[in-house]
Legacy VTK file of the C-alpha trace (Angstrom):
# vtk DataFile Version 3.0
C-alpha trace
ASCII
DATASET POLYDATA
POINTS 259 float
0.162 0.095 -0.147
1.631 3.402 -0.926
2.154 5.568 1.613
1.776 8.939 -0.042
-1.041 10.996 -1.942
0.661 11.659 -4.694
3.374 10.358 -7.233
4.985 12.072 -9.266
4.835 11.412 -13.169
6.858 14.154 -14.196
8.482 17.254 -13.462
5.288 19.094 -12.929
2.195 16.914 -13.407
1.684 14.286 -10.490
-0.890 10.698 -10.434
-3.344 10.276 -7.054
-3.509 6.889 -4.959
-6.154 6.009 -2.982
-5.332 8.442 -0.304
-6.533 11.174 -2.450
-10.096 10.665 -3.161
-12.819 12.435 -2.474
-15.635 11.812 0.413
-18.608 13.019 -2.079
-17.781 10.781 -4.803
-14.634 8.515 -4.733
-14.200 8.936 -8.745
-13.356 12.644 -7.483
-10.431 14.095 -5.554
-11.115 14.968 -1.605
-10.380 18.460 -2.153
-7.848 18.642 0.541
-5.310 16.519 -0.806
-5.046 18.772 -3.410
-4.457 22.108 -1.465
-1.855 20.560 0.404
-0.358 19.329 -2.974
-0.655 22.865 -4.293
0.699 24.503 -1.462
4.154 21.855 -1.772
4.784 22.499 -5.254
4.646 26.503 -4.690
6.580 26.182 -1.467
9.522 23.972 -3.636
9.187 26.143 -6.028
10.034 29.168 -3.595
12.714 27.593 -1.816
14.097 26.731 -5.614
13.952 30.720 -6.792
14.499 32.694 -3.952
15.694 30.300 -0.837
11.923 30.424 0.913
13.044 33.691 3.499
9.416 34.483 3.189
6.360 32.946 5.422
2.726 32.604 3.917
0.490 34.374 5.515
-2.576 33.721 3.327
-3.471 31.569 0.522
-6.902 31.058 -1.143
-8.077 27.785 -3.362
-10.737 28.933 -5.674
-12.294 25.480 -7.222
-13.572 26.334 -10.824
-15.420 22.686 -10.989
-15.573 19.066 -10.213
-12.274 17.721 -9.488
-11.991 13.870 -11.345
-9.491 11.735 -10.161
-6.947 11.846 -12.842
-3.538 13.148 -13.426
-2.580 16.978 -12.202
-0.662 19.225 -13.663
0.428 22.464 -11.092
2.283 25.663 -13.267
3.986 28.310 -10.175
4.266 32.609 -10.859
5.555 35.091 -9.056
3.045 37.537 -9.623
5.035 40.329 -7.363
7.994 39.710 -6.397
9.467 41.168 -3.504
11.898 40.646 -0.485
9.228 41.688 2.025
6.305 40.871 0.328
5.392 38.294 -2.505
2.274 37.178 -4.341
2.750 33.730 -5.906
-0.256 32.064 -8.710
-0.551 28.540 -9.001
-3.008 26.728 -11.172
-4.220 23.373 -10.795
-4.851 21.229 -14.282
-6.866 18.142 -14.883
-6.782 17.634 -18.717
-6.892 20.402 -20.714
-9.232 21.423 -18.057
-7.874 24.451 -15.285
-9.550 23.149 -11.837
-7.520 25.452 -9.233
-6.271 28.994 -9.083
-4.859 29.312 -5.808
-2.869 32.514 -4.709
-0.868 33.310 -1.741
0.580 36.151 0.194
4.604 35.869 1.662
5.237 38.326 4.022
8.990 39.112 5.929
8.983 38.269 9.332
10.455 40.297 12.364
10.687 39.691 16.166
7.558 40.940 17.217
7.080 38.781 20.628
7.227 41.577 22.861
3.889 42.453 21.621
2.424 39.209 20.599
-1.692 38.768 21.580
-3.893 35.658 20.568
-7.424 36.069 21.047
-8.473 32.098 20.169
-8.156 29.619 23.442
-5.839 26.958 22.393
-7.238 22.796 22.634
-6.769 20.285 24.672
-3.744 18.474 23.558
-4.644 15.538 21.120
-3.376 12.773 23.347
-5.773 13.703 26.274
-8.925 13.760 23.375
-11.100 10.920 22.496
-10.892 8.874 18.905
-13.067 9.644 16.922
-14.039 7.367 13.787
-14.217 9.572 11.358
-13.993 7.163 8.113
-17.460 5.876 9.643
-18.972 9.503 9.224
-17.695 9.531 5.138
-16.746 7.590 2.355
-13.252 7.806 0.329
-9.496 6.928 0.399
-8.758 10.233 2.151
-10.909 10.126 5.074
-10.286 6.475 5.357
-6.663 7.556 6.252
-7.578 10.283 8.946
-7.205 9.835 12.345
-9.047 11.965 14.131
-9.570 12.943 17.972
-12.252 14.974 19.409
-11.205 18.099 21.310
-14.564 19.215 22.522
-18.252 18.221 22.735
-19.699 17.502 19.012
-22.934 19.041 17.953
-24.678 19.898 14.434
-22.463 23.144 13.077
-20.071 23.632 15.736
-17.069 21.686 17.769
-13.227 20.573 17.607
-11.241 17.961 15.917
-7.263 17.143 15.916
-6.568 15.531 12.538
-3.493 13.645 11.326
-2.365 11.047 8.750
0.312 8.462 8.446
0.904 10.016 4.496
2.913 12.162 3.251
1.468 14.388 0.081
4.328 12.974 -2.425
6.536 9.962 -2.909
10.075 10.417 -2.474
9.844 13.917 -1.577
11.239 15.526 1.639
8.012 16.423 3.579
7.309 19.868 3.704
5.407 20.486 7.286
2.978 23.462 6.335
1.807 21.961 3.305
1.028 18.809 5.558
-0.670 20.872 7.545
-2.307 22.986 5.012
-4.063 18.983 3.724
-5.768 18.851 6.666
-7.681 21.172 6.743
-10.590 21.474 4.062
-12.393 18.579 6.487
-13.247 21.756 8.308
-16.597 21.361 6.242
-17.250 18.005 7.327
-16.550 17.714 10.828
-19.698 19.552 12.136
-22.277 19.430 9.204
-25.598 21.002 9.946
-27.415 18.152 8.252
-26.538 15.011 7.321
-24.816 14.370 4.048
-27.530 11.813 2.945
-30.474 14.239 2.931
-27.964 17.349 1.695
-25.003 18.533 0.268
-23.138 21.036 0.719
-19.730 21.153 -0.837
-17.754 24.404 -0.339
-16.374 26.130 -3.489
-13.286 27.966 -2.305
-10.924 27.563 0.726
-9.118 30.169 2.366
-6.372 29.890 5.073
-4.650 33.103 7.255
-1.874 32.185 9.053
-0.102 34.460 11.870
2.389 31.964 12.652
3.814 28.943 10.644
2.267 25.982 12.220
4.684 22.805 13.122
4.315 19.176 14.406
1.733 16.836 12.596
-1.561 17.510 13.937
-3.880 20.149 12.446
-6.642 21.235 14.897
-10.619 22.504 13.847
-12.191 24.878 16.190
-14.705 24.956 13.655
-18.571 27.010 13.624
-20.887 26.165 10.479
-23.718 28.565 9.421
-26.422 27.980 6.597
-27.532 31.082 5.414
-32.075 31.245 4.381
-31.179 31.125 0.792
-28.528 28.475 -0.526
-25.571 29.769 0.665
-23.219 28.390 4.169
-19.984 29.648 5.404
-17.736 27.346 7.294
-15.478 29.234 9.420
-12.344 27.303 11.366
-10.217 28.632 14.024
-6.507 26.776 12.800
-4.605 25.451 15.801
-0.832 23.103 15.914
0.259 21.384 18.921
1.747 24.662 20.209
-1.798 26.633 20.223
-3.343 29.358 17.562
-1.958 29.622 13.942
-4.972 31.060 12.226
-8.332 30.890 10.700
-9.606 29.264 7.442
-13.085 30.186 5.567
-14.997 28.150 3.291
-17.963 29.162 0.972
-20.805 26.581 0.672
-23.810 25.955 -1.608
-26.718 24.244 -0.054
-28.248 21.951 -2.404
-31.218 19.214 -1.078
-30.482 15.709 -2.363
LINES 1 260
259 0 1 2 3 4 5 6 7 8 9 10 11 12 13 14 15 16 17 18 19 20 21 22 23 24 25 26 27 28 29 30 31 32 33 34 35 36 37 38 39 40 41 42 43 44 45 46 47 48 49 50 51 52 53 54 55 56 57 58 59 60 61 62 63 64 65 66 67 68 69 70 71 72 73 74 75 76 77 78 79 80 81 82 83 84 85 86 87 88 89 90 91 92 93 94 95 96 97 98 99 100 101 102 103 104 105 106 107 108 109 110 111 112 113 114 115 116 117 118 119 120 121 122 123 124 125 126 127 128 129 130 131 132 133 134 135 136 137 138 139 140 141 142 143 144 145 146 147 148 149 150 151 152 153 154 155 156 157 158 159 160 161 162 163 164 165 166 167 168 169 170 171 172 173 174 175 176 177 178 179 180 181 182 183 184 185 186 187 188 189 190 191 192 193 194 195 196 197 198 199 200 201 202 203 204 205 206 207 208 209 210 211 212 213 214 215 216 217 218 219 220 221 222 223 224 225 226 227 228 229 230 231 232 233 234 235 236 237 238 239 240 241 242 243 244 245 246 247 248 249 250 251 252 253 254 255 256 257 258
């Protein structure tokens, strides 16, 4: 059994494994795997071209349509180069169709520890939280390989969960902690759904992540609140945690559809 989400076919083209399978359909990707891969490729590009001297502040992913579980190519371009502020864009293509556009802001760092302030409460440590059988709640290879621990009491639309994975993103590549962390953010939309996924579809059309500190460790904590509006649009909002505490926020726009 493979231990990665992807194998490299050529320099910028990757073949998915079963671990990238989607939850809504096993014929499609789970977007989390592609979000992680795109981040992995962006980070590699930056190290090769500028030494990776800046830190990721925000990355946004726009999902342009269906994500069939097929080979994917990723092209990276620096849209706004700079020594202290840089904007990078990546486009993921399946077949001849662009399927994801990602834009990432990178910022210079400095020592601001004397004025540091965080308004988000930390989560209990993963080892202090009970196991959660996430793979019994959703189908697909991606969810099937996730290890989950429930950090707070779960109810419809609210809860906090730790996620980790025994697998890395790209076979043969050194894991990039930031990309591995981001590979576990998109499941936020499915950890505390407001309604049953057998009665409602609520896929996200995007994912935006803001970070005020670079994540560390092998766990991603999702303290998530899900809002469904009255006219078919929803929002999943999460405070993101690593083992040392809060690191940022994630937002997902949802389209709500009765099955």
